[in-house]
MARBA-3410 file (N, C-alpha, C, O; in Angstrom, 1 decimal):
86
121.4,153.1,78.6,121.4,153.5,80.2,121.4,154.4,80.5,122.4,155.1,80.6 ~ 120.5,154.7,80.6,120.8,156.4,81.4,121.6,156.8,82.2,122.5,156.1,82.6 ~ 121.3,158.9,82.8,122.5,158.6,82.9,122.6,158.8,84.9,123.3,159.5,85.7 ~ 121.9,158.3,84.9,121.7,158.1,86.4,122.4,156.5,86.7,123.1,156.4,87.8 ~ 122.3,155.6,85.9,122.6,154.5,85.6,124.1,154.4,85.5,124.8,153.7,86.2
124.6,155.6,84.1,126.1,155.8,84.0,126.7,156.1,85.2,127.8,155.6,85.6 ~ 126.0,157.3,86.1,126.4,157.9,87.0,127.1,156.9,88.7,128.0,157.1,89.5 ~ 125.7,155.8,88.5,125.7,154.9,89.4,126.8,154.1,89.5,127.3,153.8,90.5 ~ 127.2,153.5,87.9,128.4,152.7,87.8,129.3,153.4,87.4,130.2,152.7,87.0 ~ 129.6,155.0,87.2,131.0,155.3,87.4,131.2,155.2,89.4,132.1,154.8,90.0
130.2,155.6,89.7,131.3,155.4,91.5,130.9,154.7,91.7,130.4,155.1,92.7 ~ 130.7,153.7,91.6,130.9,151.9,91.7,131.6,151.6,91.3,131.9,150.6,91.8 ~ 132.6,152.2,90.0,133.8,151.8,89.7,135.3,152.4,91.1,136.2,151.9,91.7 ~ 134.5,154.2,90.9,135.8,154.3,91.6,135.8,154.3,93.3,136.6,154.7,94.1 ~ 134.5,153.4,93.3,134.9,153.2,95.3,136.0,151.4,94.9,137.1,151.1,95.3
135.2,150.9,94.2,136.3,149.5,94.2,138.1,149.9,93.7,139.0,149.2,94.1 ~ 138.1,150.9,92.9,139.4,151.4,93.0,139.8,152.1,94.2,140.9,152.1,94.5 ~ 138.7,152.8,95.1,139.9,153.1,96.5,139.8,152.1,97.0,140.9,151.6,96.6 ~ 139.3,151.4,97.5,139.0,150.0,97.6,140.4,149.2,97.7,141.0,149.2,98.7 ~ 140.8,148.5,96.7,141.6,148.2,95.3,142.9,148.5,96.8,143.6,147.9,97.6
142.8,149.8,96.3,144.4,151.1,97.0,144.7,150.7,98.3,145.8,150.3,98.8 ~ 143.1,150.8,99.0,143.7,150.4,100.5,144.1,148.8,101.0,144.5,148.4,102.1 ~ 143.8,148.2,99.9,144.5,147.0,100.2,146.0,146.7,99.9,146.8,146.2,100.6 ~ 146.1,147.1,98.1,147.8,147.2,98.2,148.4,147.9,98.9,149.6,147.9,98.6 ~ 147.9,148.7,100.1,148.5,149.9,100.6,148.3,148.9,101.7,147.4,148.3,101.1
148.3,148.1,103.0,147.6,147.1,103.3,149.3,146.3,103.3,150.1,146.3,104.2 ~ 149.2,146.0,102.1,150.1,145.1,101.5,151.6,145.4,101.5,152.3,144.7,102.2 ~ 152.1,146.3,100.7,152.5,147.0,101.2,153.3,147.2,102.4,154.5,146.9,102.6 ~ 152.6,147.6,103.1,153.2,148.0,104.6,153.4,146.3,105.5,154.5,145.8,105.8 ~ 152.8,146.0,105.6,153.1,144.7,105.5,154.6,143.8,105.4,155.3,143.1,106.2
154.7,143.9,104.6,155.4,143.1,103.7,156.8,143.8,103.4,157.8,143.1,103.2 ~ 157.0,145.4,103.5,157.9,146.4,104.0,158.4,146.0,105.3,159.5,145.6,105.5 ~ 157.2,146.3,106.6,157.8,145.8,107.9,158.6,144.9,108.0,159.7,145.2,108.5 ~ 158.3,143.5,107.3,158.4,142.3,107.2,160.5,142.3,106.8,161.5,141.7,107.3 ~ 160.2,143.1,105.9,161.6,143.1,104.9,162.6,144.0,106.3,163.8,143.9,106.5
162.0,144.6,106.8,163.1,145.4,107.5,163.4,145.4,109.0,164.3,145.8,109.6 ~ 162.1,144.6,109.3,162.6,143.3,110.4,163.7,142.0,110.0,164.6,141.6,110.8 ~ 163.3,141.5,108.4,164.5,140.7,108.7,165.7,141.6,108.5,166.7,140.8,108.5 ~ 166.2,142.8,108.2,166.9,143.3,107.7,168.0,143.6,109.1,169.2,143.3,109.3 ~ 166.9,144.3,110.0,167.7,144.1,111.7,168.1,142.8,112.2,169.2,142.9,112.7
167.7,142.2,112.2,167.3,140.6,112.4,168.6,139.8,112.4,168.9,138.9,113.2 ~ 169.5,140.2,111.1,170.3,140.2,110.4,171.1,140.8,110.9,171.0,141.5,112.0 ~ 172.5,140.5,110.0,173.9,141.3,110.2,173.0,143.0,109.1,172.9,143.1,107.9 ~ 172.7,143.8,110.0,172.2,145.1,108.7,173.8,145.6,108.9,174.5,145.8,109.9 ~ 173.9,145.5,107.4,174.9,146.2,106.3,174.0,146.5,105.2,173.3,145.6,104.6
174.1,147.9,104.9,173.4,148.2,104.1,171.7,148.3,104.0,170.9,147.4,104.2 ~ 171.7,149.5,103.6,169.5,148.9,104.7,169.0,148.6,103.3,168.0,149.2,103.0 ~ 169.7,147.3,102.2,168.7,147.0,101.6,167.2,147.2,100.9,166.8,147.5,99.8 ~ 166.5,146.8,102.1,165.2,147.3,101.9,164.6,148.2,101.0,163.7,148.0,100.3 ~ 165.4,149.4,101.2,165.3,150.4,100.5,165.4,150.4,99.1,165.1,151.4,98.5
165.7,149.2,98.3,165.4,148.7,96.6,163.5,148.8,96.3,162.8,149.3,95.5 ~ 163.3,147.8,97.8,161.7,147.2,97.7,161.0,148.6,97.8,160.1,148.9,97.1 ~ 161.4,149.3,98.5,160.0,150.2,99.4,160.3,151.6,98.5,159.5,152.6,98.6 ~ 161.4,151.7,97.5,161.1,153.3,96.6,160.5,152.5,95.3,159.5,153.0,94.7 ~ 161.1,151.6,94.9,160.0,150.9,93.6,159.0,150.8,93.8,158.2,151.6,93.4
158.4,149.3,94.9,157.2,149.5,94.8,156.8,150.9,95.2,155.9,151.4,94.6 ~ 157.1,151.4,95.9,156.7,153.2,96.5,155.9,153.6,95.5,154.7,153.9,95.4 ~ 157.3,153.6,94.4,156.5,154.9,93.2,155.1,154.0,92.5,154.2,154.8,92.0 ~ 154.9,152.5,92.4,154.2,151.8,91.7,152.6,152.2,92.7,151.5,152.0,92.2 ~ 153.1,152.8,94.0,151.9,152.3,94.8,151.5,153.8,94.3,150.5,153.8,93.7
152.2,154.8,94.5,151.9,156.2,94.3,150.7,156.6,92.8,149.8,157.3,92.4 ~ 151.7,155.6,92.6,150.6,156.0,90.6,149.0,155.6,91.4,148.1,156.4,91.6 ~ 148.9,153.8,91.9,147.8,153.6,92.2,147.3,154.4,92.6,146.2,154.7,92.1 ~ 147.9,155.0,93.4,147.1,156.3,94.3,146.4,156.8,94.1,145.3,156.7,94.4 ~ 147.1,158.0,93.0,147.0,159.1,92.4,145.3,158.7,91.1,144.4,159.4,90.5
145.6,157.4,91.1,144.7,156.6,89.8,143.7,156.4,90.9,142.7,157.1,90.6 ~ 143.4,155.8,92.2,142.4,155.9,92.9,141.4,157.0,93.3,140.2,157.1,93.2 ~ 142.3,158.1,94.0,141.6,159.2,94.1,142.0,160.2,93.7,141.7,161.1,94.5 ~ 142.7,160.7,92.7,143.1,161.6,91.8,142.7,162.1,91.0,142.7,163.3,90.8 ~ 142.0,160.7,89.9,141.7,160.6,88.5,140.6,161.0,88.1,139.6,160.3,88.2
140.6,162.0,87.8,139.2,162.5,87.2,138.5,161.8,86.1,139.2,161.5,85.1 ~ 136.7,161.3,86.1,136.6,160.4,85.2,136.2,161.4,83.5,136.0,162.6,83.7 ~ 136.1,161.1,82.6,136.1,161.5,81.5,134.5,162.3,81.3,133.5,161.6,81.2 ~ 134.5,163.7,81.4,133.0,163.9,80.6,132.6,164.0,79.6,133.6,164.0,78.8 ~ 131.6,164.2,79.1,130.8,164.1,77.9,131.3,165.0,76.6,131.1,165.1,75.4
132.0,165.7,77.9,132.9,167.0,76.6,134.3,166.7,76.0,134.7,167.0,74.9 ~ 135.1,165.9,77.3,135.6,165.2,76.8,136.0,164.6,76.0,137.1,164.4,75.5 ~ 134.3,163.8,75.7,134.5,162.4,74.5,133.7,163.1,73.2,133.1,162.5,72.3 ~ 133.7,164.1,73.3,133.1,164.4,72.3,134.2,165.7,71.3,134.0,166.1,70.1 ~ 135.2,166.3,72.3,136.6,166.6,72.0,137.0,165.7,70.9,137.1,165.9,69.7
137.2,164.6,71.8,138.3,163.7,71.6,137.6,163.2,70.1,138.3,163.6,69.2 ~ 136.8,162.8,69.8,135.8,162.5,68.6,136.5,163.5,67.6,137.4,163.1,66.9 ~ 135.9,164.9,67.7,136.1,166.2,66.7,137.9,165.8,66.8,138.5,166.0,65.8 ~ 138.5,165.4,67.6,140.0,165.2,66.5,140.4,164.5,65.6,141.5,164.7,65.0 ~ 139.4,163.6,65.3,139.7,162.4,64.3,139.4,162.9,63.1,139.7,162.4,62.0
138.6,164.1,63.0,138.2,164.8,61.7,139.1,165.3,61.1,138.8,165.9,60.1
END
């Protein structure tokens, strides 16, 4: 593969990760809105949806970090890691 093909493949992978994160965020918002509605329409004693909001939210935050902020490996990173085995 050429450098151009490698760069294109990496860009496609990042775009897919960002799209998957947007879908994950949408599902999170819809499901949690429904849970809050169920809580509000039932006898609301103690905000039990908080458990889902918090724990799923932590997973969502890690997914978002991975999709938007994690930098791809550079050739220098790979060479440095290969040299660490010696």
